[in-house]
N, C-alpha and C positions, 0 to 999 in steps of 0.2 A: 126520318126523325131529325137528322143533322140539318138538312136544308129547311125543313119546316120550322125549326127553332130560329134560324136566321130570318126567315120571312116574318115570323111572329115578332121578333125583336124589332125589325124594321117597321112593322105596323104600329107597334107601341111607340117607336121613335117618332113617326109622323104625327101621331096624336099628341104626344107630350111636347114635342117642339112647338107645335101650333099653340098648345095650351100655355106653355111657358112664355111665348111671345106676347101673350095678352097682358094688358095693363089698363089702369083706369083711364077712360077716355078713348081707348082704341076701338076700332071696329070689331064687331063680333066675328068669330070664325064660322062661316057658313059652310054648308056641305060642298058647294061649288069651290070655295076657296080651299077647302081641305083636299079635294080630289085633284085640283089643278095647280096647287101651290108648289113652290120649289122643293120642299121636303118630299112630297109625293113623287115628283119627277126623279129626284135623286134615288129614292127607294126603288123605283121601277128600274132605273139604270143599274143599281146594285144587284137586283135579282137577275137581270139579264146577264150581268158580268159573272155572277155565280154559275148560271146555267152554262155559259160558254166555257168557263174554266173547267166545269165538270165533264166536258166532252174531250178534254185534252188527254192524250195517251202519254203519260209521264215516262214510260219506257222508251219511246222514241225520242223524247226531249233529252233524256239522259244519254242516249247513244249517239246523238248528234255531235259532230266534232268540228273544230276550227270555226270559221266564219258562218258555218251553217247552224251553229248552236244558238237558239233564241235566248238562252240565259245570258250569254255574253252581251248581246245587243240590248237586252232589257237593263242590265247593270250599267252599261255605258250611257244609255239614255237617262237613267236615274241620276247618275253623277253629273251629266251635262246640265240637266234641269236644276239640280241643287246649286251648281255654279251660277246659272242664269238667275236664280232667285236672289243671289247676293248683289246683282247688278241693278241699280235703281231704275234704269231705263225699262227693264222687263218686269220688275217685281212690283208687288203690291204690299204696302205697309199697313197692317191692321193691328190696332192696340199696341203700337210701338214696336212690333216685330215684323221683319221682312221674311215671311215664310211662304208667300204665295206668288204665283205667276198669273198675269192677266191672260185670259183666253179671248181672242178677238178684240173688239173695241172695248176701251175702258168704260164707256158709257153703259155697256151691257152688265158690267159688274160680275162677270163670270171669272172665277179664279181656279187655279189648280195648285195643290200643295205637294211639291216635289218630295218632301221628306217622307210622305206616306208611300210613294212609289219606291223610294230608296229603302225604306224599312223592309218591305216585302221582297224586293229584288235582291237585297243583300242576304236575307235568310235563305232564299232559293239557291243563290250562288254558293253560299257556304256549304249547304247540304250537298250540292253537286261536287264541289271541290273535295270535301272530305271523303266522298265515295270514290271519286276518281283517283285520289291519292291515299287510299286506305292503308297501303303499305308504308307510306312515308309520313303519315301524320304524327308519328312518335319521334320524328326527326325535326329538329328546330328549323333549320334552313330550308330543307326540302319541302316540308309540308305545312308547318305551323306559321313561320314568318311571313310568307306571302299572304296568307289569309288574314293575319293580324294587321298587316300593312293596309290591306283593303278596308278592313273595319275602321282603322285609324283615319283613312282618307274620308270615308263616308261620315263618320261621327264628327270629324273636324269641320266639315262643311256645314253641319247642322247645329253644332253645339252653341255657336255664337248667338243664334236666333231662337233656338228651341232646345233648352237644356234637358227637359224631361224626355223628349223623344230620343235625344242622343244617348241618355242613360239607358233607356229601354233597349235601343238597338245594340248598344255595347254589351249589356247584360245578356240578352238573348244570344248574341254572337258567341260570347265566351262559353255559354252552356251548350250551344250546338257544336262548337269545336271539341269540348270535352266528350260529348256523346259520340262525336265522329272519330275519336281515338287519340286526341291530343293528350300529352302528359299534363298532369296537374301542376307540376312545378313550372312548366312553360307558361301556362295560363296565369300562375301566380306572379310571374315577372311583369305581366301587363296590368295587374290590378293597381299597384301603387301609382304608376303614371296616370292611369285612368282617374283614380281618386284625386290626384294632384290637379288634373285638368278641371275636374268638377269644382273643386275648392277654389281654384284660380278664377273660374268664371263667376262664382258667387262673390268673391272678394272684389272683383273689378266692376261688378254690376250693383249699383246702389239699391235698385228695386228688389233684387234677390236677397240682399242683406236685410231689407225691411221685412220681407216675407218670413225670413228666419226669426227675426225679432218678434213678429206678430204671432208666430207659432208658440214661442216661449212664453209670451204674456200678451194675449190679444187685448186685454182690458186696460193695459197701460195707455193705449191710444185708441179708444173704441170708435172714434169718428175718423181716424186716419188709417194707419197701417193695420190695425186690428179689425177694421170694419168688415172686410170680406169674410174673415174667419168667424166672426160673431154672427153675421147674418146667416151663414150656413148652419151654424149650431141652432139658431132660432128656428130655421125652417124644419129641422129635424124635430125640435121640441114641439112645434105646432102639429106634427103629423098625427100620431095616434090612429084614429079611425079614418082620417083623411077628410079634407075640406071639399073635395069634388074637383072635377076638371075646370081649370081656369079660375078657381076660387081661392087659391092659397094666398094668404095675406102677404107673405114675403115676395111672392112672385107677382101678384096682381098690383101690389103697391110699388113695385120696382125697387125694392130694397136689396134684393139678392143679385149681385153682378154675375155675368156669364151664366145666366139661368138656362139658356137654350144650348149651351155648349158644355164646358167642363163641369158645371154644377147642376146638370139636368137631374142627376139622381136625387139631389136634395129637393127639387120640385116634385119628383115622383113620390118621395116619402111624404111631403107635405100635402099633396093633393089626393094621393091614393092610399096613404097611410101604410101600416105594416103589411097589409095584404099586397099592395102594389110593390113594395120593396121585396117581399118574399117571391112574388111572381117574377120579377126581373132577375133576381139571383138564381131562382130555380131554372129559368131559361138558359142562363149561362152554364149552370151545372149540367143541364141536359146536353148542351152543345159540346162541352168539354168531355163528358163521360162517353158520349157517342164517338167522339174523335179518338179517345183512348181505345175503344173497342175496334175501330177501323184499323188503327196502327197495330194492334195485337194480331190481327189476321193478315197483315201485309207481309209478303214474302220477299220484297225487294228492299235492299238496304237504302237506296235513294228515296223510295217512297216512305219508309219509316222515318228517316232523318228529316225529310221535307215536312212530313206531317207533324213531327215533333216540334220543328221550328214554328209552324203555324199555330199549333196548340199552345206552345209556350208564349208566343207573342200576344195572342188574344188574352190568355189567362193572366199573364203578368201585367198587361196594360189595364185590364179591368181591375185588378187588385190595386194597382197604383192610383187609379182614379178614385176608387172607393175609399182608399186610405186618405187621399187629399180631401175629399168631400166630407168625410167624417172627422176631419181634423186630427187624424192619427199621425200625419206627417205634415211638414210645411206645405203651404199652397204652391202648386205648380200646375201650369196649364198643360194637361194631358187629357185627351178625350176618352169617354167611355165607349168602347167598341160597339158599333152598330146602333148606338143610341144618341150620343151627343151630336148635335147638328154639325154637318160637314159633308159635302158631297164627295170629295176625294176619299175621305176616310171610309165612308160607307161602301163606295164602289170597290176600293182596293181590299178592304177586309172581307167583303162578300166574295170577291174573286178568290181570295186565299182559301176560304171555306170551300169554294168550288173545287179547288185542287184536292182537298180531303175527300170530297164526293167522287172525284175522278179516281182516287186511290181505292175507294170502296167499290166503285164499278169494276175496276180491274180485278180486285179481290174476288168478286162474284163470278166474273168471266173465267178466271183461272180455276176457281173451285168447280165450275161446271165442266170445264175441259178436263180437269183431273178425274172427275167422276165418270166422264164419258170414255176416257182412255183406260180406266181400270177394268180389267176383265172380271166379269161376273163369276162368282164362285158357285159351281153347280150344287144344288141342294140334294141331300141324300134322304130318300124317303124311308119310312119305317119298313116297307115291304122289301126294299132292296137290302136293308140291313139284315132282315130275318132270313132272306135267301142266301 
């Protein structure tokens, strides 16, 4: 059920990204274009990554020490790529943000988003650290401070270009540390500096201040700073029973910005109506509920904390995106997991769900081993009792 919910979300994503990309005068989406298009290729890669991750034995990963530990190398790679993304020679600037790295020739247009790798690498690393230092997590310098320093480095590399992802990473990290045994007052010491950093990035960035003003009163400047917010609300208002694939006025007319990425859910609501919105939310609920059931059966502390980090990241990111799209919070560029267009996001998120599937596989193997090792209790017949 867990992996099938991911496959279904990716199938919906392929269809809706192609539908959202349509506009007046554009070529129609043919079956060939749908099957061989970039979204389909990314979805196949994501499913392959999920299957590969589901084959990993997290018990061996946890037991690995020193330079033989793949978690350390994954984290170092993520940090190095985040640094490279800040260097103009290697990075790609899209919509004013330097969040991507070019893969191969620039003419190919293939990019990689290091913050997606860093998001999951840090979650895995924190789960490993908390379990390895379970006895010291309640001590500030021995257990908590090194972990928070690592979180600060990763978020510091990302926050200048992607405030939403940095907030997501920081929030998940603190909750994982609490679940891993950190003291509440230790975590409280990091909240004020974190809030100050976020406020500082908003104050020094004019476009972020404009987004805040647009949230407070979008109709004060409907053709300027309030345009994006208003068009999202109009897309929801058009929804109802749904206009059909590729037929949404906001999407087809090109009125809604970021329709294939951050605001894809608005397109889903406009074209598929309430039924489409309920289907998407239902798929997320199935994914999250199945994940909770897997964690409940897990006997390993590392597996439980790792699964909790994955569950929390996907759930919180989905809530953040839905809150932005429905104008419950100011506009911020953050993708809807496994739906918003983005190859790196799809592959990394699917791979993280694959780790949950790996935990589930280990749960079943251990349950079978436990049943096999438990001696059978001889039955007592009625005749033997009578004699």
